[in-house]
DSSP file (Angstrom, degrees, kcal/mol; ACC not computed):
  #  RESIDUE AA STRUCTURE BP1 BP2  ACC     N-H-->O    O-->H-N    N-H-->O    O-->H-N    TCO  KAPPA ALPHA  PHI   PSI    X-CA   Y-CA   Z-CA
    1    1 A M              0   0    0      0, 0.0     2,-0.4     0, 0.0     0, 0.0   0.000 360.0 360.0 360.0 140.9   12.0   12.3   -0.4
    2    2 A F        -     0   0    0      2,-0.0     2,-0.6     0, 0.0     0, 0.0  -0.941 360.0-150.7-121.2 141.8    9.5   14.4    1.7
    3    3 A I        +     0   0    0     -2,-0.4     2,-0.4     2,-0.0     0, 0.0  -0.968  24.4 175.0-110.1 118.2    9.6   15.2    5.4
    4    4 A I        -     0   0    0     -2,-0.6     2,-1.2     2,-0.1    -2,-0.0  -0.983  28.7-145.8-129.0 133.3    6.1   15.6    6.8
    5    5 A S        +     0   0    0     -2,-0.4     2,-0.3     2,-0.0    -2,-0.0  -0.616  67.7  88.9 -96.8  75.5    5.2   16.2   10.4
    6    6 A D  S    S-     0   0    0     -2,-1.2     2,-0.2     0, 0.0    -2,-0.1  -0.961  81.0 -91.0-156.1 164.0    2.0   14.3   10.5
    7    7 A T     >  -     0   0    0     -2,-0.3     4,-2.1     1,-0.1     3,-0.2  -0.502  28.9-123.9 -82.4 154.9    0.9   10.7   11.3
    8    8 A L  H  > S+     0   0    0      1,-0.2     4,-2.8     2,-0.2     5,-0.2   0.839 112.7  60.4 -67.3 -29.7    0.7    8.2    8.6
    9    9 A K  H  > S+     0   0    0      2,-0.2     4,-1.7     1,-0.2    -1,-0.2   0.910 106.0  45.6 -60.7 -42.1   -2.9    7.6    9.7
   10   10 A N  H  > S+     0   0    0      2,-0.2     4,-0.7     1,-0.2    -2,-0.2   0.881 113.7  49.2 -67.7 -40.5   -3.8   11.2    9.0
   11   11 A I  H >X S+     0   0    0     -4,-2.1     3,-0.9     1,-0.2     4,-0.7   0.911 109.4  52.1 -65.5 -43.8   -2.0   11.1    5.6
   12   12 A E  H >< S+     0   0    0     -4,-2.8     3,-0.9     1,-0.2    -2,-0.2   0.876 103.8  57.8 -60.2 -37.4   -3.8    7.9    4.7
   13   13 A A  H 3< S+     0   0    0     -4,-1.7    -1,-0.2     1,-0.2    -2,-0.2   0.748 106.5  49.7 -62.8 -24.1   -7.2    9.5    5.5
   14   14 A Q  H << S+     0   0    0     -3,-0.9    -1,-0.2    -4,-0.7    -2,-0.2   0.572  95.4  87.3 -94.3  -9.8   -6.5   12.3    3.0
   15   15 A L  S << S-     0   0    0     -3,-0.9     2,-0.2    -4,-0.7     5,-0.0  -0.662  91.1 -98.4 -92.9 148.3   -5.5    9.9    0.1
   16   16 A P    >>  -     0   0    0      0, 0.0     4,-2.3     0, 0.0     3,-1.5  -0.421  27.9-143.2 -64.5 127.3   -8.0    8.4   -2.4
   17   17 A K  T 34 S+     0   0    0      1,-0.3    -2,-0.0     2,-0.2    -3,-0.0   0.771  97.3  57.9 -64.8 -26.9   -8.8    4.8   -1.3
   18   18 A N  T 34 S+     0   0    0      1,-0.1    -1,-0.3    47,-0.0     3,-0.1   0.476 115.7  35.0 -83.6  -1.4   -9.0    3.5   -4.8
   19   19 A V  T <4 S+     0   0    0     -3,-1.5    12,-3.2     1,-0.3    13,-0.4   0.680 118.1  43.2-118.2 -34.3   -5.4    4.6   -5.6
   20   20 A F  E  <  -A   30   0A   0     -4,-2.3     2,-0.3    10,-0.2    -1,-0.3  -0.868  57.8-178.6-120.1 150.5   -3.5    4.2   -2.3
   21   21 A V  E     -A   29   0A   0      8,-2.1     8,-2.7    -2,-0.3     2,-0.4  -0.993  27.8-121.6-147.0 142.4   -3.4    1.3    0.3
   22   22 A R  E     +A   28   0A   0     -2,-0.3     6,-0.2     6,-0.2    37,-0.1  -0.695  30.1 170.3 -82.4 130.3   -1.6    0.8    3.6
   23   23 A I  E     +     0   0A   0      4,-1.8    29,-2.8    -2,-0.4     2,-0.3   0.554  65.1   8.4-112.9 -14.1    0.5   -2.3    3.6
   24   24 A H  E >  S-A   27   0A   0      3,-1.5     3,-0.9    27,-0.2    -1,-0.3  -0.960  82.2 -96.2-160.3 162.2    2.5   -1.8    6.8
   25   25 A K  T 3  S+     0   0    0     -2,-0.3   -17,-0.1     1,-0.2     3,-0.0   0.757 128.1  35.7 -60.0 -21.3    2.5    0.4    9.9
   26   26 A S  T 3  S+     0   0    0      1,-0.1     2,-0.4   -18,-0.0    -1,-0.2   0.435 111.8  65.5-112.6   0.3    5.2    2.3    8.1
   27   27 A Y  E <   +A   24   0A   0     -3,-0.9    -4,-1.8    23,-0.1    -3,-1.5  -0.980  41.0 177.4-134.7 138.3    4.2    2.2    4.4
   28   28 A I  E     -A   22   0A   0     -2,-0.4     2,-0.3    -6,-0.2    -6,-0.2  -0.991  23.5-166.5-122.6 135.5    1.4    3.4    2.1
   29   29 A I  E     -A   21   0A   0     -8,-2.7    -8,-2.1    -2,-0.4     2,-0.4  -0.888  25.0-116.1-124.3 154.2    1.7    2.5   -1.6
   30   30 A S  E >>  -A   20   0A   0     -2,-0.3     3,-1.1   -10,-0.2     4,-0.5  -0.720  23.9-136.4 -77.5 136.1    0.2    3.5   -4.8
   31   31 A L  G >4 S+     0   0    0    -12,-3.2     3,-0.7    -2,-0.4    -1,-0.1   0.789 104.3  62.3 -65.9 -26.3   -1.6    0.5   -6.3
   32   32 A D  G 34 S+     0   0    0    -13,-0.4    -1,-0.3     1,-0.2   -12,-0.1   0.736  99.4  54.2 -69.0 -22.7   -0.1    1.6   -9.7
   33   33 A A  G <4 S+     0   0    0     -3,-1.1    12,-1.1    11,-0.1    -1,-0.2   0.592  82.5 112.5 -87.0 -12.9    3.3    1.0   -8.3
   34   34 A F  E <<  +B   44   0B   0     -3,-0.7    10,-0.2    -4,-0.5     3,-0.1  -0.365  34.0 169.0 -61.0 133.7    2.6   -2.5   -7.2
   35   35 A R  E     -     0   0B   0      8,-2.3     2,-0.3     1,-0.3    -1,-0.2   0.746  56.9 -35.4-113.3 -55.7    4.5   -5.2   -9.2
   36   36 A F  E     -B   43   0B   0      7,-0.6     7,-2.7     2,-0.0     2,-0.4  -0.973  48.1-121.6-165.8 161.0    4.0   -8.6   -7.4
   37   37 A M  E     -B   42   0B   0     -2,-0.3     2,-0.4     5,-0.2     5,-0.2  -0.892  18.3-176.0-112.2 140.6    3.7  -10.1   -4.0
   38   38 A E  E >   -B   41   0B   0      3,-3.1     3,-0.8    -2,-0.4     2,-0.5  -0.895  64.4 -54.0-136.1 102.0    6.0  -12.8   -2.6
   39   39 A G  T 3  S-     0   0    0     -2,-0.4    -2,-0.0     1,-0.2     0, 0.0  -0.551 122.1 -15.6  68.5-119.3    5.0  -14.2    0.8
   40   40 A N  T 3  S+     0   0    0     -2,-0.5    11,-2.9    -3,-0.1     2,-0.3  -0.155 126.1  73.2-113.0  33.8    4.6  -11.2    3.2
   41   41 A R  E <   -BC  38  50B   0     -3,-0.8    -3,-3.1     9,-0.3     2,-0.3  -0.997  61.1-154.2-144.6 151.0    6.5   -8.7    1.0
   42   42 A I  E     -BC  37  49B   0      7,-2.7     7,-2.8    -2,-0.3     2,-0.6  -0.887  18.1-122.3-125.3 157.2    5.7   -6.8   -2.2
   43   43 A R  E     +BC  36  48B   0     -7,-2.7    -8,-2.3    -2,-0.3    -7,-0.6  -0.868  24.9 179.1 -99.6 124.2    7.7   -5.4   -5.0
   44   44 A V  E >  S-BC  34  47B   0      3,-3.2     3,-2.2    -2,-0.6     2,-0.4  -0.970  70.2 -44.9-122.9 111.1    7.3   -1.6   -5.7
   45   45 A G  T 3  S-     0   0    0    -12,-1.1   -10,-0.0    -2,-0.5    -2,-0.0  -0.527 123.8 -27.2  64.0-123.2    9.6   -0.6   -8.5
   46   46 A E  T 3  S+     0   0    0     -2,-0.4     2,-0.4    -3,-0.1    -1,-0.3   0.305 122.5  92.8-103.7   6.5   12.9   -2.2   -7.6
   47   47 A T  E <   -C   44   0B   0     -3,-2.2    -3,-3.2     2,-0.0     2,-0.5  -0.811  64.0-143.0-108.5 142.7   12.2   -2.2   -3.8
   48   48 A F  E     -C   43   0B   0     -2,-0.4    -5,-0.2    -5,-0.2    -2,-0.0  -0.890  21.3-170.5 -99.8 131.5   10.8   -4.9   -1.7
   49   49 A L  E     -C   42   0B   0     -7,-2.8    -7,-2.7    -2,-0.5     2,-0.1  -0.933  23.6-112.7-121.6 145.0    8.5   -3.8    1.2
   50   50 A P  E     -C   41   0B   0      0, 0.0     2,-0.5     0, 0.0    -9,-0.3  -0.449  22.7-149.1 -73.5 150.8    7.0   -5.8    4.1
   51   51 A V        -     0   0    0    -11,-2.9   -27,-0.2    -2,-0.1     5,-0.1  -0.985  14.5-132.1-120.3 122.8    3.2   -6.3    4.2
   52   52 A D     >  -     0   0    0    -29,-2.8     4,-1.4    -2,-0.5     3,-0.5  -0.382  17.7-125.3 -65.0 146.1    1.6   -6.6    7.7
   53   53 A Q  H  > S+     0   0    0      1,-0.2     4,-0.7     2,-0.2     3,-0.2   0.887 112.6  55.8 -58.3 -35.9   -0.7   -9.6    8.0
   54   54 A T  H  4 S+     0   0    0      1,-0.2     4,-0.4     2,-0.2    -1,-0.2   0.802 114.2  38.4 -70.9 -26.1   -3.4   -7.3    9.2
   55   55 A N  H  > S+     0   0    0     -3,-0.5     4,-2.3   -32,-0.3    -1,-0.2   0.562  95.2  83.0 -98.9  -9.9   -3.1   -5.1    6.0
   56   56 A K  H  X S+     0   0    0     -4,-1.4     4,-2.4    -3,-0.2     5,-0.2   0.897  91.5  49.6 -63.3 -40.0   -2.5   -8.1    3.5
   57   57 A D  H  X S+     0   0    0     -4,-0.7     4,-2.6     2,-0.2     5,-0.2   0.927 111.6  49.6 -62.5 -46.5   -6.3   -8.7    3.2
   58   58 A E  H  > S+     0   0    0     -4,-0.4     4,-2.6     1,-0.2    -2,-0.2   0.914 110.4  49.9 -59.3 -44.1   -6.9   -5.0    2.5
   59   59 A L  H  X S+     0   0    0     -4,-2.3     4,-2.5     2,-0.2    -2,-0.2   0.940 110.6  49.2 -61.6 -49.0   -4.2   -5.0   -0.1
   60   60 A L  H  X S+     0   0    0     -4,-2.4     4,-2.1     1,-0.2    -1,-0.2   0.905 111.9  49.2 -63.1 -39.6   -5.6   -8.1   -1.9
   61   61 A R  H  X S+     0   0    0     -4,-2.6     4,-2.6     2,-0.2    -1,-0.2   0.920 110.9  49.7 -63.2 -42.0   -9.2   -6.5   -1.9
   62   62 A A  H  X S+     0   0    0     -4,-2.6     4,-2.3     1,-0.2    -2,-0.2   0.909 111.7  48.2 -65.2 -39.1   -7.8   -3.3   -3.3
   63   63 A L  H  X S+     0   0    0     -4,-2.5     4,-2.1     2,-0.2    -1,-0.2   0.876 111.4  50.9 -69.2 -36.3   -6.0   -5.1   -6.0
   64   64 A D  H  X S+     0   0    0     -4,-2.1     4,-1.3    -5,-0.2    -2,-0.2   0.916 111.0  48.4 -62.8 -44.9   -9.1   -7.2   -6.8
   65   65 A M  H  X S+     0   0    0     -4,-2.6     4,-0.7     1,-0.2     3,-0.3   0.911 111.8  49.3 -61.0 -44.3  -11.2   -4.0   -7.1
   66   66 A K  H >< S+     0   0    0     -4,-2.3     3,-0.6     1,-0.2    -1,-0.2   0.881 110.3  50.7 -65.4 -38.5   -8.6   -2.3   -9.3
   67   67 A N  H 3< S+     0   0    0     -4,-2.1    -1,-0.2     1,-0.2    -2,-0.2   0.703 102.7  61.4 -72.7 -22.5   -8.5   -5.4  -11.6
   68   68 A M  H 3<        0   0    0     -4,-1.3    -1,-0.2    -3,-0.3    -2,-0.2   0.710 360.0 360.0 -76.7 -20.0  -12.3   -5.4  -11.9
   69   69 A K    <<        0   0    0     -4,-0.7    -1,-0.2    -3,-0.6    -2,-0.2   0.460 360.0 360.0 -78.1 360.0  -12.3   -2.0  -13.5
């Protein structure tokens, strides 16, 4: 666990877009950790995380781009 005094928006801007994607106002995930999506939640490792409707399209695009490589 890390404690960082910065906004998630600023952290997201520093991360490589082809590796990380924002899925919720409170979560950024590594695409490599993605397992599957079920409705509006995804499985990362053994944990289920919510996916905002506004970020769901971005997640799906990022997964398509990753799978095309």
